[in-house]
PASELUM-529800 format. One record per residue: residue in one letter; x, y, z of N, C-alpha, C, O in turn. Coordinates in pm, whole numbers. Layout:
% PASELUM-529800
+------+--------+--------+--------+--------+--------+--------+--------+--------+--------+--------+--------+--------+
: code :   n.xx :   n.yy :   n.zz :  ca.xx :  ca.yy :  ca.zz :   c.xx :   c.yy :   c.zz :   o.xx :   o.yy :   o.zz :
+------+--------+--------+--------+--------+--------+--------+--------+--------+--------+--------+--------+--------+
:    a :      X :      Y :      Z :      X :      Y :      Z :      X :      Y :      Z :      X :      Y :      Z :
...
+------+--------+--------+--------+--------+--------+--------+--------+--------+--------+--------+--------+--------+
***
This chain:
% PASELUM-529800
+------+--------+--------+--------+--------+--------+--------+--------+--------+--------+--------+--------+--------+
: code :   n.xx :   n.yy :   n.zz :  ca.xx :  ca.yy :  ca.zz :   c.xx :   c.yy :   c.zz :   o.xx :   o.yy :   o.zz :
+------+--------+--------+--------+--------+--------+--------+--------+--------+--------+--------+--------+--------+
:    x :     85 :   -118 :      0 :      0 :      0 :      0 :     90 :    124 :      0 :    193 :    127 :     67 :
:    x :     50 :    224 :    -74 :    130 :    346 :    -80 :    108 :    430 :     46 :     15 :    408 :    123 :
:    x :    195 :    526 :     64 :    189 :    612 :    182 :     73 :    710 :    171 :     35 :    752 :     61 :
:    x :     19 :    747 :    284 :    -89 :    844 :    288 :    -33 :    982 :    257 :     74 :   1020 :    305 :
:    x :   -107 :   1055 :    175 :    -65 :   1188 :    132 :   -166 :   1291 :    182 :   -286 :   1264 :    185 :
:    x :   -118 :   1408 :    220 :   -205 :   1521 :    254 :   -167 :   1638 :    166 :    -51 :   1658 :    132 :
:    x :   -269 :   1715 :    129 :   -243 :   1833 :     45 :   -341 :   1943 :     84 :   -460 :   1918 :    103 :
:    x :   -290 :   2064 :     96 :   -377 :   2180 :    115 :   -427 :   2221 :    -21 :   -350 :   2244 :   -114 :
:    x :   -560 :   2231 :    -32 :   -622 :   2268 :   -159 :   -714 :   2388 :   -137 :   -762 :   2411 :    -27 :
:    x :   -737 :   2462 :   -242 :   -826 :   2578 :   -237 :   -955 :   2541 :   -308 :   -956 :   2514 :   -428 :
:    x :  -1065 :   2540 :   -233 :  -1197 :   2512 :   -289 :  -1291 :   2623 :   -247 :  -1311 :   2648 :   -128 :
:    x :  -1347 :   2690 :   -346 :  -1441 :   2798 :   -316 :  -1382 :   2909 :   -232 :  -1453 :   2971 :   -153 :
:    x :  -1254 :   2935 :   -249 :  -1189 :   3043 :   -176 :  -1144 :   3006 :    -36 :  -1092 :   3092 :     36 :
:    x :  -1163 :   2879 :      5 :  -1121 :   2835 :    137 :  -1018 :   2724 :    123 :  -1023 :   2645 :     28 :
:    x :   -925 :   2719 :    217 :   -822 :   2615 :    214 :   -870 :   2496 :    297 :   -913 :   2510 :    411 :
:    x :   -860 :   2378 :    235 :   -894 :   2252 :    301 :   -774 :   2159 :    290 :   -695 :   2168 :    196 :
:    x :   -761 :   2071 :    387 :   -657 :   1968 :    380 :   -724 :   1837 :    340 :   -807 :   1783 :    413 :
:    x :   -686 :   1787 :    222 :   -735 :   1658 :    175 :   -629 :   1553 :    204 :   -510 :   1580 :    193 :
:    x :   -673 :   1434 :    240 :   -581 :   1324 :    266 :   -628 :   1201 :    191 :   -747 :   1179 :    172 :
:    x :   -532 :   1121 :    149 :   -565 :    997 :     81 :   -438 :    926 :     40 :   -327 :    967 :     75 :
:    x :   -455 :    819 :    -34 :   -340 :    740 :    -78 :   -302 :    773 :   -222 :   -223 :    702 :   -284 :
:    x :   -359 :    880 :   -275 :   -326 :    927 :   -408 :   -218 :   1035 :   -397 :   -185 :   1081 :   -287 :
:    x :   -165 :   1075 :   -511 :    -61 :   1178 :   -513 :   -121 :   1315 :   -480 :   -242 :   1335 :   -489 :
:    x :    -34 :   1406 :   -443 :    -80 :   1544 :   -418 :   -139 :   1603 :   -545 :   -237 :   1678 :   -539 :
:    x :    -80 :   1572 :   -659 :   -132 :   1622 :   -788 :   -276 :   1575 :   -810 :   -359 :   1650 :   -860 :
:    x :   -303 :   1451 :   -774 :   -439 :   1399 :   -789 :   -536 :   1473 :   -697 :   -645 :   1510 :   -740 :
:    x :   -497 :   1497 :   -573 :   -583 :   1569 :   -479 :   -609 :   1711 :   -528 :   -719 :   1763 :   -512 :
:    x :   -508 :   1775 :   -588 :   -526 :   1909 :   -645 :   -622 :   1903 :   -764 :   -701 :   1995 :   -785 :
:    x :   -614 :   1795 :   -840 :   -702 :   1778 :   -957 :   -848 :   1763 :   -912 :   -939 :   1816 :   -976 :
:    x :   -869 :   1693 :   -802 :  -1004 :   1679 :   -746 :  -1059 :   1817 :   -707 :  -1173 :   1850 :   -737 :
:    x :   -977 :   1896 :   -639 :  -1018 :   2030 :   -598 :  -1048 :   2117 :   -720 :  -1144 :   2193 :   -719 :
:    x :   -966 :   2106 :   -823 :   -988 :   2185 :   -945 :  -1119 :   2146 :  -1011 :  -1191 :   2232 :  -1062 :
:    x :  -1150 :   2017 :  -1009 :  -1277 :   1971 :  -1067 :  -1396 :   2033 :   -994 :  -1490 :   2081 :  -1057 :
:    x :  -1391 :   2033 :   -862 :  -1499 :   2092 :   -783 :  -1510 :   2241 :   -811 :  -1621 :   2293 :   -828 :
:    x :  -1398 :   2311 :   -816 :  -1401 :   2454 :   -846 :  -1457 :   2482 :   -985 :  -1531 :   2578 :  -1003 :
:    x :  -1421 :   2400 :  -1082 :  -1472 :   2419 :  -1218 :  -1623 :   2398 :  -1224 :  -1694 :   2474 :  -1289 :
:    x :  -1671 :   2295 :  -1156 :  -1816 :   2270 :  -1152 :  -1889 :   2387 :  -1086 :  -1991 :   2434 :  -1137 :
:    x :  -1836 :   2435 :   -975 :  -1898 :   2549 :   -906 :  -1896 :   2672 :   -996 :  -1992 :   2748 :   -998 :
:    x :  -1788 :   2690 :  -1069 :  -1778 :   2803 :  -1161 :  -1880 :   2798 :  -1272 :  -1933 :   2901 :  -1313 :
:    x :  -1908 :   2677 :  -1322 :  -2011 :   2662 :  -1426 :  -2146 :   2711 :  -1375 :  -2218 :   2781 :  -1446 :
:    x :  -2180 :   2674 :  -1252 :  -2307 :   2716 :  -1195 :  -2309 :   2866 :  -1168 :  -2412 :   2930 :  -1187 :
:    x :  -2198 :   2922 :  -1123 :  -2194 :   3065 :  -1090 :  -2220 :   3152 :  -1212 :  -2255 :   3270 :  -1198 :
:    x :  -2203 :   3098 :  -1332 :  -2231 :   3173 :  -1454 :  -2380 :   3185 :  -1482 :  -2421 :   3264 :  -1568 :
:    x :  -2461 :   3109 :  -1411 :  -2607 :   3113 :  -1429 :  -2664 :   3216 :  -1331 :  -2655 :   3196 :  -1210 :
:    x :  -2722 :   3326 :  -1382 :  -2769 :   3434 :  -1293 :  -2864 :   3386 :  -1182 :  -2852 :   3430 :  -1068 :
:    x :  -2958 :   3299 :  -1213 :  -3055 :   3254 :  -1112 :  -2988 :   3175 :  -1000 :  -3034 :   3178 :   -886 :
:    x :  -2881 :   3106 :  -1031 :  -2810 :   3025 :   -932 :  -2754 :   3112 :   -820 :  -2750 :   3070 :   -705 :
:    x :  -2710 :   3230 :   -854 :  -2649 :   3320 :   -755 :  -2746 :   3361 :   -645 :  -2705 :   3400 :   -536 :
:    x :  -2876 :   3353 :   -675 :  -2977 :   3394 :   -576 :  -3015 :   3281 :   -480 :  -3085 :   3306 :   -382 :
:    x :  -2970 :   3159 :   -506 :  -3005 :   3046 :   -420 :  -2927 :   3052 :   -289 :  -2820 :   3113 :   -281 :
:    x :  -2982 :   2988 :   -188 :  -2912 :   2980 :    -60 :  -2791 :   2887 :    -73 :  -2781 :   2810 :   -169 :
:    x :  -2702 :   2895 :     22 :  -2582 :   2810 :     21 :  -2620 :   2662 :     24 :  -2553 :   2580 :    -40 :
:    x :  -2726 :   2626 :     97 :  -2770 :   2487 :    104 :  -2813 :   2435 :    -33 :  -2774 :   2326 :    -74 :
:    x :  -2892 :   2513 :   -103 :  -2940 :   2471 :   -235 :  -2823 :   2465 :   -333 :  -2816 :   2372 :   -414 :
:    x :  -2732 :   2561 :   -326 :  -2614 :   2558 :   -413 :  -2532 :   2432 :   -390 :  -2490 :   2367 :   -486 :
:    x :  -2510 :   2397 :   -264 :  -2431 :   2278 :   -232 :  -2501 :   2152 :   -282 :  -2436 :   2061 :   -334 :
:    x :  -2632 :   2147 :   -267 :  -2708 :   2030 :   -313 :  -2703 :   2018 :   -465 :  -2681 :   1908 :   -517 :
:    x :  -2722 :   2127 :   -535 :  -2715 :   2124 :   -682 :  -2577 :   2083 :   -731 :  -2564 :   2007 :   -827 :
:    x :  -2474 :   2132 :   -664 :  -2337 :   2095 :   -701 :  -2314 :   1946 :   -678 :  -2258 :   1877 :   -763 :
:    x :  -2358 :   1896 :   -563 :  -2342 :   1754 :   -532 :  -2419 :   1667 :   -630 :  -2368 :   1565 :   -676 :
:    x :  -2541 :   1706 :   -664 :  -2620 :   1630 :   -761 :  -2552 :   1627 :   -898 :  -2552 :   1524 :   -966 :
:    x :  -2497 :   1740 :   -939 :  -2431 :   1748 :  -1069 :  -2306 :   1662 :  -1073 :  -2279 :   1596 :  -1173 :
:    x :  -2229 :   1661 :   -965 :  -2109 :   1578 :   -958 :  -2148 :   1430 :   -959 :  -2084 :   1349 :  -1025 :
:    x :  -2254 :   1395 :   -885 :  -2302 :   1257 :   -884 :  -2349 :   1216 :  -1023 :  -2323 :   1104 :  -1067 :
:    x :  -2418 :   1305 :  -1091 :  -2463 :   1279 :  -1229 :  -2342 :   1249 :  -1318 :  -2344 :   1152 :  -1394 :
:    x :  -2240 :   1332 :  -1310 :  -2119 :   1310 :  -1390 :  -2056 :   1174 :  -1359 :  -2012 :   1103 :  -1449 :
:    x :  -2052 :   1140 :  -1232 :  -1992 :   1014 :  -1189 :  -2068 :    894 :  -1248 :  -2007 :    806 :  -1308 :
:    x :  -2200 :    893 :  -1232 :  -2277 :    780 :  -1282 :  -2280 :    774 :  -1434 :  -2283 :    666 :  -1493 :
:    x :  -2279 :    889 :  -1497 :  -2274 :    893 :  -1644 :  -2141 :    835 :  -1693 :  -2139 :    763 :  -1793 :
:    x :  -2032 :    865 :  -1624 :  -1900 :    814 :  -1663 :  -1889 :    663 :  -1643 :  -1813 :    596 :  -1713 :
:    x :  -1964 :    610 :  -1546 :  -1959 :    466 :  -1519 :  -2026 :    384 :  -1628 :  -1997 :    264 :  -1640 :
:    x :  -2113 :    443 :  -1707 :  -2186 :    369 :  -1812 :  -2097 :    327 :  -1925 :  -2143 :    264 :  -2020 :
+------+--------+--------+--------+--------+--------+--------+--------+--------+--------+--------+--------+--------+
***
């Protein structure tokens, strides 16, 4: 088993520490994916008016959709 890796990543303007058995580059790629998805939604004017809870739910649903679509 490979060694556990930790990386500080920037998501939504906040720094988080991600840990896992993947490389730091991979953890940064995960953070970039989340930021890109959030950025896609932020371009939609109506989305900006939603509460933080609804925004988080829509983002999670969209990421889950991408995941299941990729599995097909």
